[in-house]
mmCIF file of the N, C-alpha and C atoms, coordinates in Angstrom:
data_MODEL
# 
_entry.id   MODEL 
# 
loop_
_atom_site.group_PDB 
_atom_site.id 
_atom_site.type_symbol 
_atom_site.label_atom_id 
_atom_site.label_alt_id 
_atom_site.label_comp_id 
_atom_site.label_asym_id 
_atom_site.label_entity_id 
_atom_site.label_seq_id 
_atom_site.pdbx_PDB_ins_code 
_atom_site.Cartn_x 
_atom_site.Cartn_y 
_atom_site.Cartn_z 
_atom_site.occupancy 
_atom_site.B_iso_or_equiv 
_atom_site.pdbx_formal_charge 
_atom_site.auth_seq_id 
_atom_site.auth_comp_id 
_atom_site.auth_asym_id 
_atom_site.auth_atom_id 
_atom_site.pdbx_PDB_model_num 
ATOM 1   N N  . MET A 1 1  ? -23.869 3.166   -3.323  1.00 0.00 ? 1  MET A N  1 
ATOM 2   C CA . MET A 1 1  ? -22.899 1.976   -4.569  1.00 0.00 ? 1  MET A CA 1 
ATOM 3   C C  . MET A 1 1  ? -21.600 2.177   -4.747  1.00 0.00 ? 1  MET A C  1 
ATOM 4   N N  . LEU A 1 2  ? -21.061 1.025   -4.382  1.00 0.00 ? 2  LEU A N  1 
ATOM 5   C CA . LEU A 1 2  ? -19.494 0.854   -4.812  1.00 0.00 ? 2  LEU A CA 1 
ATOM 6   C C  . LEU A 1 2  ? -19.539 0.086   -6.067  1.00 0.00 ? 2  LEU A C  1 
ATOM 7   N N  . LEU A 1 3  ? -18.729 0.743   -7.178  1.00 0.00 ? 3  LEU A N  1 
ATOM 8   C CA . LEU A 1 3  ? -18.273 -0.267  -8.266  1.00 0.00 ? 3  LEU A CA 1 
ATOM 9   C C  . LEU A 1 3  ? -17.087 -0.303  -8.274  1.00 0.00 ? 3  LEU A C  1 
ATOM 10  N N  . LEU A 1 4  ? -16.767 -1.753  -8.706  1.00 0.00 ? 4  LEU A N  1 
ATOM 11  C CA . LEU A 1 4  ? -15.219 -1.885  -8.686  1.00 0.00 ? 4  LEU A CA 1 
ATOM 12  C C  . LEU A 1 4  ? -14.861 -2.856  -9.696  1.00 0.00 ? 4  LEU A C  1 
ATOM 13  N N  . ASP A 1 5  ? -13.989 -2.353  -10.857 1.00 0.00 ? 5  ASP A N  1 
ATOM 14  C CA . ASP A 1 5  ? -13.738 -3.389  -11.866 1.00 0.00 ? 5  ASP A CA 1 
ATOM 15  C C  . ASP A 1 5  ? -12.598 -3.881  -11.584 1.00 0.00 ? 5  ASP A C  1 
ATOM 16  N N  . GLU A 1 6  ? -12.701 -5.372  -11.939 1.00 0.00 ? 6  GLU A N  1 
ATOM 17  C CA . GLU A 1 6  ? -11.479 -6.279  -11.630 1.00 0.00 ? 6  GLU A CA 1 
ATOM 18  C C  . GLU A 1 6  ? -10.585 -5.530  -10.440 1.00 0.00 ? 6  GLU A C  1 
ATOM 19  N N  . PRO A 1 7  ? -11.145 -5.516  -9.512  1.00 0.00 ? 7  PRO A N  1 
ATOM 20  C CA . PRO A 1 7  ? -10.483 -4.984  -7.862  1.00 0.00 ? 7  PRO A CA 1 
ATOM 21  C C  . PRO A 1 7  ? -8.718  -6.032  -7.479  1.00 0.00 ? 7  PRO A C  1 
ATOM 22  N N  . THR A 1 8  ? -8.846  -7.003  -7.878  1.00 0.00 ? 8  THR A N  1 
ATOM 23  C CA . THR A 1 8  ? -7.835  -8.223  -7.821  1.00 0.00 ? 8  THR A CA 1 
ATOM 24  C C  . THR A 1 8  ? -6.896  -8.287  -8.729  1.00 0.00 ? 8  THR A C  1 
ATOM 25  N N  . GLU A 1 9  ? -6.797  -7.743  -9.779  1.00 0.00 ? 9  GLU A N  1 
ATOM 26  C CA . GLU A 1 9  ? -6.024  -7.535  -10.941 1.00 0.00 ? 9  GLU A CA 1 
ATOM 27  C C  . GLU A 1 9  ? -4.535  -7.010  -10.577 1.00 0.00 ? 9  GLU A C  1 
ATOM 28  N N  . GLY A 1 10 ? -3.542  -7.907  -10.696 1.00 0.00 ? 10 GLY A N  1 
ATOM 29  C CA . GLY A 1 10 ? -2.031  -7.762  -9.990  1.00 0.00 ? 10 GLY A CA 1 
ATOM 30  C C  . GLY A 1 10 ? -1.905  -7.826  -8.819  1.00 0.00 ? 10 GLY A C  1 
ATOM 31  N N  . ILE A 1 11 ? -2.768  -8.449  -7.846  1.00 0.00 ? 11 ILE A N  1 
ATOM 32  C CA . ILE A 1 11 ? -2.694  -8.250  -6.438  1.00 0.00 ? 11 ILE A CA 1 
ATOM 33  C C  . ILE A 1 11 ? -2.385  -9.783  -5.878  1.00 0.00 ? 11 ILE A C  1 
ATOM 34  N N  . GLN A 1 12 ? -1.329  -9.957  -5.038  1.00 0.00 ? 12 GLN A N  1 
ATOM 35  C CA . GLN A 1 12 ? -0.950  -11.388 -4.666  1.00 0.00 ? 12 GLN A CA 1 
ATOM 36  C C  . GLN A 1 12 ? -1.816  -11.865 -3.757  1.00 0.00 ? 12 GLN A C  1 
ATOM 37  N N  . PRO A 1 13 ? -2.478  -13.403 -4.035  1.00 0.00 ? 13 PRO A N  1 
ATOM 38  C CA . PRO A 1 13 ? -3.408  -13.913 -3.088  1.00 0.00 ? 13 PRO A CA 1 
ATOM 39  C C  . PRO A 1 13 ? -3.368  -13.802 -1.789  1.00 0.00 ? 13 PRO A C  1 
ATOM 40  N N  . SER A 1 14 ? -2.459  -13.528 -1.060  1.00 0.00 ? 14 SER A N  1 
ATOM 41  C CA . SER A 1 14 ? -2.698  -13.251 0.607   1.00 0.00 ? 14 SER A CA 1 
ATOM 42  C C  . SER A 1 14 ? -3.952  -11.821 0.519   1.00 0.00 ? 14 SER A C  1 
ATOM 43  N N  . ILE A 1 15 ? -3.493  -10.960 -0.207  1.00 0.00 ? 15 ILE A N  1 
ATOM 44  C CA . ILE A 1 15 ? -4.269  -9.249  -0.411  1.00 0.00 ? 15 ILE A CA 1 
ATOM 45  C C  . ILE A 1 15 ? -5.334  -9.416  -0.570  1.00 0.00 ? 15 ILE A C  1 
ATOM 46  N N  . ILE A 1 16 ? -5.760  -10.236 -1.868  1.00 0.00 ? 16 ILE A N  1 
ATOM 47  C CA . ILE A 1 16 ? -7.200  -10.882 -2.236  1.00 0.00 ? 16 ILE A CA 1 
ATOM 48  C C  . ILE A 1 16 ? -7.982  -10.948 -1.134  1.00 0.00 ? 16 ILE A C  1 
ATOM 49  N N  . LYS A 1 17 ? -7.334  -12.092 -0.534  1.00 0.00 ? 17 LYS A N  1 
ATOM 50  C CA . LYS A 1 17 ? -8.254  -12.495 0.741   1.00 0.00 ? 17 LYS A CA 1 
ATOM 51  C C  . LYS A 1 17 ? -8.501  -11.034 1.904   1.00 0.00 ? 17 LYS A C  1 
ATOM 52  N N  . ASP A 1 18 ? -7.589  -10.527 2.062   1.00 0.00 ? 18 ASP A N  1 
ATOM 53  C CA . ASP A 1 18 ? -7.743  -9.142  2.839   1.00 0.00 ? 18 ASP A CA 1 
ATOM 54  C C  . ASP A 1 18 ? -8.980  -8.016  2.221   1.00 0.00 ? 18 ASP A C  1 
ATOM 55  N N  . LEU A 1 19 ? -8.696  -8.230  1.091   1.00 0.00 ? 19 LEU A N  1 
ATOM 56  C CA . LEU A 1 19 ? -9.702  -7.028  0.122   1.00 0.00 ? 19 LEU A CA 1 
ATOM 57  C C  . LEU A 1 19 ? -11.105 -7.540  0.546   1.00 0.00 ? 19 LEU A C  1 
ATOM 58  N N  . ALA A 1 20 ? -11.316 -9.162  0.323   1.00 0.00 ? 20 ALA A N  1 
ATOM 59  C CA . ALA A 1 20 ? -12.430 -9.498  0.654   1.00 0.00 ? 20 ALA A CA 1 
ATOM 60  C C  . ALA A 1 20 ? -13.260 -9.239  1.962   1.00 0.00 ? 20 ALA A C  1 
ATOM 61  N N  . ARG A 1 21 ? -12.401 -9.495  2.852   1.00 0.00 ? 21 ARG A N  1 
ATOM 62  C CA . ARG A 1 21 ? -12.744 -9.123  4.266   1.00 0.00 ? 21 ARG A CA 1 
ATOM 63  C C  . ARG A 1 21 ? -13.252 -7.692  4.656   1.00 0.00 ? 21 ARG A C  1 
ATOM 64  N N  . VAL A 1 22 ? -12.088 -6.690  3.929   1.00 0.00 ? 22 VAL A N  1 
ATOM 65  C CA . VAL A 1 22 ? -12.480 -5.712  4.079   1.00 0.00 ? 22 VAL A CA 1 
ATOM 66  C C  . VAL A 1 22 ? -13.752 -4.772  3.128   1.00 0.00 ? 22 VAL A C  1 
ATOM 67  N N  . LEU A 1 23 ? -13.908 -5.541  2.171   1.00 0.00 ? 23 LEU A N  1 
ATOM 68  C CA . LEU A 1 23 ? -15.167 -5.227  1.320   1.00 0.00 ? 23 LEU A CA 1 
ATOM 69  C C  . LEU A 1 23 ? -16.504 -5.594  2.162   1.00 0.00 ? 23 LEU A C  1 
ATOM 70  N N  . LYS A 1 24 ? -16.623 -6.823  2.798   1.00 0.00 ? 24 LYS A N  1 
ATOM 71  C CA . LYS A 1 24 ? -17.835 -7.281  3.656   1.00 0.00 ? 24 LYS A CA 1 
ATOM 72  C C  . LYS A 1 24 ? -17.737 -6.168  4.877   1.00 0.00 ? 24 LYS A C  1 
ATOM 73  N N  . GLU A 1 25 ? -16.595 -5.893  5.184   1.00 0.00 ? 25 GLU A N  1 
ATOM 74  C CA . GLU A 1 25 ? -17.063 -5.281  6.450   1.00 0.00 ? 25 GLU A CA 1 
ATOM 75  C C  . GLU A 1 25 ? -17.210 -3.911  6.178   1.00 0.00 ? 25 GLU A C  1 
ATOM 76  N N  . ILE A 1 26 ? -16.909 -3.179  4.493   1.00 0.00 ? 26 ILE A N  1 
ATOM 77  C CA . ILE A 1 26 ? -17.706 -1.834  4.739   1.00 0.00 ? 26 ILE A CA 1 
ATOM 78  C C  . ILE A 1 26 ? -18.941 -2.366  3.795   1.00 0.00 ? 26 ILE A C  1 
ATOM 79  N N  . ARG A 1 27 ? -19.337 -2.929  3.358   1.00 0.00 ? 27 ARG A N  1 
ATOM 80  C CA . ARG A 1 27 ? -21.016 -3.457  2.990   1.00 0.00 ? 27 ARG A CA 1 
ATOM 81  C C  . ARG A 1 27 ? -21.859 -3.652  4.468   1.00 0.00 ? 27 ARG A C  1 
ATOM 82  N N  . THR A 1 28 ? -21.297 -3.780  5.381   1.00 0.00 ? 28 THR A N  1 
ATOM 83  C CA . THR A 1 28 ? -21.861 -4.145  6.408   1.00 0.00 ? 28 THR A CA 1 
ATOM 84  C C  . THR A 1 28 ? -22.184 -3.036  7.083   1.00 0.00 ? 28 THR A C  1 
ATOM 85  N N  . LEU A 1 29 ? -20.905 -2.296  7.575   1.00 0.00 ? 29 LEU A N  1 
ATOM 86  C CA . LEU A 1 29 ? -21.103 -1.195  8.081   1.00 0.00 ? 29 LEU A CA 1 
ATOM 87  C C  . LEU A 1 29 ? -21.561 -0.112  7.566   1.00 0.00 ? 29 LEU A C  1 
ATOM 88  N N  . ARG A 1 30 ? -21.629 -0.039  6.176   1.00 0.00 ? 30 ARG A N  1 
ATOM 89  C CA . ARG A 1 30 ? -22.266 1.214   5.331   1.00 0.00 ? 30 ARG A CA 1 
ATOM 90  C C  . ARG A 1 30 ? -23.471 0.820   5.019   1.00 0.00 ? 30 ARG A C  1 
ATOM 91  N N  . ASN A 1 31 ? -24.233 -0.273  5.087   1.00 0.00 ? 31 ASN A N  1 
ATOM 92  C CA . ASN A 1 31 ? -25.236 -0.741  4.276   1.00 0.00 ? 31 ASN A CA 1 
ATOM 93  C C  . ASN A 1 31 ? -25.011 -0.552  2.786   1.00 0.00 ? 31 ASN A C  1 
ATOM 94  N N  . LEU A 1 32 ? -24.056 -1.085  2.271   1.00 0.00 ? 32 LEU A N  1 
ATOM 95  C CA . LEU A 1 32 ? -23.763 -0.208  0.432   1.00 0.00 ? 32 LEU A CA 1 
ATOM 96  C C  . LEU A 1 32 ? -23.892 -1.343  -0.263  1.00 0.00 ? 32 LEU A C  1 
ATOM 97  N N  . THR A 1 33 ? -24.494 -1.150  -1.118  1.00 0.00 ? 33 THR A N  1 
ATOM 98  C CA . THR A 1 33 ? -24.414 -2.047  -2.079  1.00 0.00 ? 33 THR A CA 1 
ATOM 99  C C  . THR A 1 33 ? -23.303 -2.114  -2.958  1.00 0.00 ? 33 THR A C  1 
ATOM 100 N N  . ILE A 1 34 ? -22.283 -3.472  -3.305  1.00 0.00 ? 34 ILE A N  1 
ATOM 101 C CA . ILE A 1 34 ? -21.086 -3.265  -4.160  1.00 0.00 ? 34 ILE A CA 1 
ATOM 102 C C  . ILE A 1 34 ? -21.312 -4.074  -5.070  1.00 0.00 ? 34 ILE A C  1 
ATOM 103 N N  . VAL A 1 35 ? -21.095 -3.442  -6.437  1.00 0.00 ? 35 VAL A N  1 
ATOM 104 C CA . VAL A 1 35 ? -21.154 -4.202  -7.504  1.00 0.00 ? 35 VAL A CA 1 
ATOM 105 C C  . VAL A 1 35 ? -19.392 -4.447  -8.064  1.00 0.00 ? 35 VAL A C  1 
ATOM 106 N N  . VAL A 1 36 ? -19.288 -5.825  -8.069  1.00 0.00 ? 36 VAL A N  1 
ATOM 107 C CA . VAL A 1 36 ? -17.915 -6.167  -8.750  1.00 0.00 ? 36 VAL A CA 1 
ATOM 108 C C  . VAL A 1 36 ? -17.840 -7.081  -9.902  1.00 0.00 ? 36 VAL A C  1 
ATOM 109 N N  . SER A 1 37 ? -16.710 -6.322  -10.997 1.00 0.00 ? 37 SER A N  1 
ATOM 110 C CA . SER A 1 37 ? -16.822 -7.177  -12.408 1.00 0.00 ? 37 SER A CA 1 
ATOM 111 C C  . SER A 1 37 ? -15.090 -7.833  -11.980 1.00 0.00 ? 37 SER A C  1 
ATOM 112 N N  . GLU A 1 38 ? -15.564 -9.380  -12.188 1.00 0.00 ? 38 GLU A N  1 
ATOM 113 C CA . GLU A 1 38 ? -14.255 -9.851  -11.584 1.00 0.00 ? 38 GLU A CA 1 
ATOM 114 C C  . GLU A 1 38 ? -14.256 -11.317 -12.226 1.00 0.00 ? 38 GLU A C  1 
ATOM 115 N N  . GLN A 1 39 ? -12.835 -11.662 -12.309 1.00 0.00 ? 39 GLN A N  1 
ATOM 116 C CA . GLN A 1 39 ? -12.395 -13.098 -12.713 1.00 0.00 ? 39 GLN A CA 1 
ATOM 117 C C  . GLN A 1 39 ? -11.891 -13.603 -11.919 1.00 0.00 ? 39 GLN A C  1 
ATOM 118 N N  . VAL A 1 40 ? -11.578 -13.796 -10.767 1.00 0.00 ? 40 VAL A N  1 
ATOM 119 C CA . VAL A 1 40 ? -11.076 -14.544 -9.660  1.00 0.00 ? 40 VAL A CA 1 
ATOM 120 C C  . VAL A 1 40 ? -12.265 -14.826 -9.031  1.00 0.00 ? 40 VAL A C  1 
ATOM 121 N N  . LEU A 1 41 ? -12.707 -15.935 -9.651  1.00 0.00 ? 41 LEU A N  1 
ATOM 122 C CA . LEU A 1 41 ? -14.171 -17.051 -9.008  1.00 0.00 ? 41 LEU A CA 1 
ATOM 123 C C  . LEU A 1 41 ? -14.083 -16.705 -7.604  1.00 0.00 ? 41 LEU A C  1 
ATOM 124 N N  . SER A 1 42 ? -13.033 -17.160 -6.883  1.00 0.00 ? 42 SER A N  1 
ATOM 125 C CA . SER A 1 42 ? -12.858 -17.322 -5.772  1.00 0.00 ? 42 SER A CA 1 
ATOM 126 C C  . SER A 1 42 ? -13.153 -15.931 -4.854  1.00 0.00 ? 42 SER A C  1 
ATOM 127 N N  . PHE A 1 43 ? -12.498 -14.761 -5.168  1.00 0.00 ? 43 PHE A N  1 
ATOM 128 C CA . PHE A 1 43 ? -12.810 -13.796 -4.515  1.00 0.00 ? 43 PHE A CA 1 
ATOM 129 C C  . PHE A 1 43 ? -14.440 -13.158 -5.030  1.00 0.00 ? 43 PHE A C  1 
ATOM 130 N N  . ALA A 1 44 ? -14.864 -13.731 -5.956  1.00 0.00 ? 44 ALA A N  1 
ATOM 131 C CA . ALA A 1 44 ? -16.116 -13.645 -6.480  1.00 0.00 ? 44 ALA A CA 1 
ATOM 132 C C  . ALA A 1 44 ? -17.238 -14.229 -4.992  1.00 0.00 ? 44 ALA A C  1 
ATOM 133 N N  . LEU A 1 45 ? -17.069 -15.332 -4.998  1.00 0.00 ? 45 LEU A N  1 
ATOM 134 C CA . LEU A 1 45 ? -18.103 -16.190 -4.335  1.00 0.00 ? 45 LEU A CA 1 
ATOM 135 C C  . LEU A 1 45 ? -17.795 -15.693 -2.611  1.00 0.00 ? 45 LEU A C  1 
ATOM 136 N N  . ASP A 1 46 ? -16.904 -15.268 -2.823  1.00 0.00 ? 46 ASP A N  1 
ATOM 137 C CA . ASP A 1 46 ? -16.228 -14.892 -1.402  1.00 0.00 ? 46 ASP A CA 1 
ATOM 138 C C  . ASP A 1 46 ? -16.741 -13.530 -0.899  1.00 0.00 ? 46 ASP A C  1 
ATOM 139 N N  . VAL A 1 47 ? -17.342 -12.712 -1.449  1.00 0.00 ? 47 VAL A N  1 
ATOM 140 C CA . VAL A 1 47 ? -18.026 -11.369 -1.866  1.00 0.00 ? 47 VAL A CA 1 
ATOM 141 C C  . VAL A 1 47 ? -18.766 -11.041 -1.914  1.00 0.00 ? 47 VAL A C  1 
ATOM 142 N N  . ALA A 1 48 ? -19.282 -11.993 -3.159  1.00 0.00 ? 48 ALA A N  1 
ATOM 143 C CA . ALA A 1 48 ? -20.890 -11.613 -3.759  1.00 0.00 ? 48 ALA A CA 1 
ATOM 144 C C  . ALA A 1 48 ? -22.309 -12.513 -2.839  1.00 0.00 ? 48 ALA A C  1 
ATOM 145 N N  . ASP A 1 49 ? -23.200 -11.755 -2.558  1.00 0.00 ? 49 ASP A N  1 
ATOM 146 C CA . ASP A 1 49 ? -24.569 -12.164 -2.469  1.00 0.00 ? 49 ASP A CA 1 
ATOM 147 C C  . ASP A 1 49 ? -25.104 -13.211 -3.734  1.00 0.00 ? 49 ASP A C  1 
ATOM 148 N N  . ARG A 1 50 ? -25.103 -12.289 -5.034  1.00 0.00 ? 50 ARG A N  1 
ATOM 149 C CA . ARG A 1 50 ? -25.584 -12.804 -6.128  1.00 0.00 ? 50 ARG A CA 1 
ATOM 150 C C  . ARG A 1 50 ? -24.463 -12.778 -7.117  1.00 0.00 ? 50 ARG A C  1 
ATOM 151 N N  . LEU A 1 51 ? -24.536 -13.843 -7.884  1.00 0.00 ? 51 LEU A N  1 
ATOM 152 C CA . LEU A 1 51 ? -23.641 -13.830 -9.471  1.00 0.00 ? 51 LEU A CA 1 
ATOM 153 C C  . LEU A 1 51 ? -23.948 -13.640 -10.517 1.00 0.00 ? 51 LEU A C  1 
ATOM 154 N N  . LEU A 1 52 ? -23.582 -12.775 -11.584 1.00 0.00 ? 52 LEU A N  1 
ATOM 155 C CA . LEU A 1 52 ? -24.061 -12.635 -12.770 1.00 0.00 ? 52 LEU A CA 1 
ATOM 156 C C  . LEU A 1 52 ? -23.199 -12.904 -13.615 1.00 0.00 ? 52 LEU A C  1 
ATOM 157 N N  . VAL A 1 53 ? -23.491 -13.715 -14.939 1.00 0.00 ? 53 VAL A N  1 
ATOM 158 C CA . VAL A 1 53 ? -22.191 -14.125 -15.451 1.00 0.00 ? 53 VAL A CA 1 
ATOM 159 C C  . VAL A 1 53 ? -22.501 -13.400 -16.884 1.00 0.00 ? 53 VAL A C  1 
ATOM 160 N N  . VAL A 1 54 ? -21.448 -12.642 -17.416 1.00 0.00 ? 54 VAL A N  1 
ATOM 161 C CA . VAL A 1 54 ? -21.885 -11.947 -18.712 1.00 0.00 ? 54 VAL A CA 1 
ATOM 162 C C  . VAL A 1 54 ? -20.930 -12.634 -19.832 1.00 0.00 ? 54 VAL A C  1 
ATOM 163 N N  . GLU A 1 55 ? -21.302 -12.797 -20.911 1.00 0.00 ? 55 GLU A N  1 
ATOM 164 C CA . GLU A 1 55 ? -20.517 -13.548 -21.908 1.00 0.00 ? 55 GLU A CA 1 
ATOM 165 C C  . GLU A 1 55 ? -21.187 -13.128 -23.540 1.00 0.00 ? 55 GLU A C  1 
ATOM 166 N N  . GLY A 1 56 ? -20.023 -12.291 -24.165 1.00 0.00 ? 56 GLY A N  1 
ATOM 167 C CA . GLY A 1 56 ? -20.543 -11.411 -25.193 1.00 0.00 ? 56 GLY A CA 1 
ATOM 168 C C  . GLY A 1 56 ? -21.469 -10.126 -24.933 1.00 0.00 ? 56 GLY A C  1 
ATOM 169 N N  . GLY A 1 57 ? -21.378 -10.020 -24.090 1.00 0.00 ? 57 GLY A N  1 
ATOM 170 C CA . GLY A 1 57 ? -22.150 -8.239  -23.582 1.00 0.00 ? 57 GLY A CA 1 
ATOM 171 C C  . GLY A 1 57 ? -23.648 -8.931  -22.782 1.00 0.00 ? 57 GLY A C  1 
ATOM 172 N N  . SER A 1 58 ? -23.847 -10.051 -23.080 1.00 0.00 ? 58 SER A N  1 
ATOM 173 C CA . SER A 1 58 ? -25.212 -10.649 -22.631 1.00 0.00 ? 58 SER A CA 1 
ATOM 174 C C  . SER A 1 58 ? -25.223 -11.278 -20.919 1.00 0.00 ? 58 SER A C  1 
ATOM 175 N N  . ILE A 1 59 ? -26.426 -11.452 -20.402 1.00 0.00 ? 59 ILE A N  1 
ATOM 176 C CA . ILE A 1 59 ? -26.279 -12.158 -19.096 1.00 0.00 ? 59 ILE A CA 1 
ATOM 177 C C  . ILE A 1 59 ? -26.381 -13.576 -19.649 1.00 0.00 ? 59 ILE A C  1 
ATOM 178 N N  . VAL A 1 60 ? -25.598 -14.678 -19.104 1.00 0.00 ? 60 VAL A N  1 
ATOM 179 C CA . VAL A 1 60 ? -25.967 -15.956 -19.573 1.00 0.00 ? 60 VAL A CA 1 
ATOM 180 C C  . VAL A 1 60 ? -26.254 -16.822 -18.291 1.00 0.00 ? 60 VAL A C  1 
ATOM 181 N N  . ASP A 1 61 ? -26.071 -16.459 -17.004 1.00 0.00 ? 61 ASP A N  1 
ATOM 182 C CA . ASP A 1 61 ? -26.300 -17.221 -15.750 1.00 0.00 ? 61 ASP A CA 1 
ATOM 183 C C  . ASP A 1 61 ? -26.300 -16.125 -14.759 1.00 0.00 ? 61 ASP A C  1 
ATOM 184 N N  . GLU A 1 62 ? -27.486 -16.412 -13.853 1.00 0.00 ? 62 GLU A N  1 
ATOM 185 C CA . GLU A 1 62 ? -27.693 -15.722 -12.572 1.00 0.00 ? 62 GLU A CA 1 
ATOM 186 C C  . GLU A 1 62 ? -28.019 -16.452 -11.415 1.00 0.00 ? 62 GLU A C  1 
ATOM 187 N N  . VAL A 1 63 ? -27.048 -16.503 -10.352 1.00 0.00 ? 63 VAL A N  1 
ATOM 188 C CA . VAL A 1 63 ? -27.281 -17.612 -9.171  1.00 0.00 ? 63 VAL A CA 1 
ATOM 189 C C  . VAL A 1 63 ? -26.878 -16.755 -7.921  1.00 0.00 ? 63 VAL A C  1 
ATOM 190 N N  . SER A 1 64 ? -27.919 -17.302 -7.017  1.00 0.00 ? 64 SER A N  1 
ATOM 191 C CA . SER A 1 64 ? -26.919 -16.836 -5.388  1.00 0.00 ? 64 SER A CA 1 
ATOM 192 C C  . SER A 1 64 ? -25.800 -17.487 -5.158  1.00 0.00 ? 64 SER A C  1 
ATOM 193 N N  . ARG A 1 65 ? -24.961 -17.000 -4.117  1.00 0.00 ? 65 ARG A N  1 
ATOM 194 C CA . ARG A 1 65 ? -24.174 -17.720 -3.797  1.00 0.00 ? 65 ARG A CA 1 
ATOM 195 C C  . ARG A 1 65 ? -24.322 -18.930 -3.448  1.00 0.00 ? 65 ARG A C  1 
ATOM 196 N N  . ALA A 1 66 ? -25.291 -18.672 -2.107  1.00 0.00 ? 66 ALA A N  1 
ATOM 197 C CA . ALA A 1 66 ? -25.611 -20.231 -1.809  1.00 0.00 ? 66 ALA A CA 1 
ATOM 198 C C  . ALA A 1 66 ? -25.724 -21.420 -2.910  1.00 0.00 ? 66 ALA A C  1 
ATOM 199 N N  . ALA A 1 67 ? -26.477 -20.989 -4.102  1.00 0.00 ? 67 ALA A N  1 
ATOM 200 C CA . ALA A 1 67 ? -27.013 -21.913 -5.119  1.00 0.00 ? 67 ALA A CA 1 
ATOM 201 C C  . ALA A 1 67 ? -25.415 -22.049 -6.382  1.00 0.00 ? 67 ALA A C  1 
ATOM 202 N N  . ALA A 1 68 ? -24.680 -21.435 -6.312  1.00 0.00 ? 68 ALA A N  1 
ATOM 203 C CA . ALA A 1 68 ? -23.429 -21.381 -7.296  1.00 0.00 ? 68 ALA A CA 1 
ATOM 204 C C  . ALA A 1 68 ? -22.731 -22.484 -7.118  1.00 0.00 ? 68 ALA A C  1 
ATOM 205 N N  . ASP A 1 69 ? -22.655 -23.044 -8.283  1.00 0.00 ? 69 ASP A N  1 
ATOM 206 C CA . ASP A 1 69 ? -21.712 -24.127 -8.821  1.00 0.00 ? 69 ASP A CA 1 
ATOM 207 C C  . ASP A 1 69 ? -20.456 -23.555 -9.563  1.00 0.00 ? 69 ASP A C  1 
ATOM 208 N N  . PRO A 1 70 ? -19.262 -23.646 -8.679  1.00 0.00 ? 70 PRO A N  1 
ATOM 209 C CA . PRO A 1 70 ? -17.874 -23.341 -8.971  1.00 0.00 ? 70 PRO A CA 1 
ATOM 210 C C  . PRO A 1 70 ? -17.634 -23.744 -10.605 1.00 0.00 ? 70 PRO A C  1 
ATOM 211 N N  . ALA A 1 71 ? -17.845 -24.952 -10.699 1.00 0.00 ? 71 ALA A N  1 
ATOM 212 C CA . ALA A 1 71 ? -17.597 -25.997 -11.773 1.00 0.00 ? 71 ALA A CA 1 
ATOM 213 C C  . ALA A 1 71 ? -17.813 -24.884 -13.191 1.00 0.00 ? 71 ALA A C  1 
ATOM 214 N N  . LYS A 1 72 ? -19.438 -24.953 -12.513 1.00 0.00 ? 72 LYS A N  1 
ATOM 215 C CA . LYS A 1 72 ? -20.248 -24.336 -13.705 1.00 0.00 ? 72 LYS A CA 1 
ATOM 216 C C  . LYS A 1 72 ? -19.695 -22.811 -13.997 1.00 0.00 ? 72 LYS A C  1 
ATOM 217 N N  . LEU A 1 73 ? -19.604 -22.358 -12.828 1.00 0.00 ? 73 LEU A N  1 
ATOM 218 C CA . LEU A 1 73 ? -19.298 -20.736 -13.389 1.00 0.00 ? 73 LEU A CA 1 
ATOM 219 C C  . LEU A 1 73 ? -17.669 -20.731 -13.703 1.00 0.00 ? 73 LEU A C  1 
ATOM 220 N N  . GLY A 1 74 ? -17.062 -21.715 -13.720 1.00 0.00 ? 74 GLY A N  1 
ATOM 221 C CA . GLY A 1 74 ? -15.552 -21.186 -13.684 1.00 0.00 ? 74 GLY A CA 1 
ATOM 222 C C  . GLY A 1 74 ? -15.636 -21.817 -15.260 1.00 0.00 ? 74 GLY A C  1 
ATOM 223 N N  . ALA A 1 75 ? -16.329 -22.038 -15.914 1.00 0.00 ? 75 ALA A N  1 
ATOM 224 C CA . ALA A 1 75 ? -16.316 -22.939 -17.503 1.00 0.00 ? 75 ALA A CA 1 
ATOM 225 C C  . ALA A 1 75 ? -16.382 -21.650 -18.049 1.00 0.00 ? 75 ALA A C  1 
ATOM 226 N N  . TYR A 1 76 ? -16.678 -20.509 -17.741 1.00 0.00 ? 76 TYR A N  1 
ATOM 227 C CA . TYR A 1 76 ? -16.750 -19.384 -18.396 1.00 0.00 ? 76 TYR A CA 1 
ATOM 228 C C  . TYR A 1 76 ? -15.163 -18.273 -17.745 1.00 0.00 ? 76 TYR A C  1 
ATOM 229 N N  . LEU A 1 77 ? -14.880 -18.447 -17.374 1.00 0.00 ? 77 LEU A N  1 
ATOM 230 C CA . LEU A 1 77 ? -13.480 -17.978 -17.320 1.00 0.00 ? 77 LEU A CA 1 
ATOM 231 C C  . LEU A 1 77 ? -12.733 -18.637 -18.146 1.00 0.00 ? 77 LEU A C  1 
ATOM 232 N N  . SER A 1 78 ? -11.786 -17.574 -18.563 1.00 0.00 ? 78 SER A N  1 
ATOM 233 C CA . SER A 1 78 ? -10.837 -17.906 -19.334 1.00 0.00 ? 78 SER A CA 1 
ATOM 234 C C  . SER A 1 78 ? -9.237  -17.588 -18.809 1.00 0.00 ? 78 SER A C  1 
ATOM 235 N N  . VAL A 1 79 ? -9.570  -17.296 -17.699 1.00 0.00 ? 79 VAL A N  1 
ATOM 236 C CA . VAL A 1 79 ? -8.055  -17.300 -16.768 1.00 0.00 ? 79 VAL A CA 1 
ATOM 237 C C  . VAL A 1 79 ? -7.708  -17.965 -15.651 1.00 0.00 ? 79 VAL A C  1 
# 
């Protein structure tokens, strides 16, 4: 298992796309579970199979990437 806490913090957008690509490769090659805490929704949607939204310490939404509504998820973000 690989745990990442806001890996895109302070990273320029072009590198964020590269980071997403590399994480997906690592996941596939190593058959690895990756847990990411992230506020950049486009990045989360790119790398996640499942998304959980935490607000006030509680999970308030859980959805697969395929069923994710970016507008609904984006409403939770403050950045």
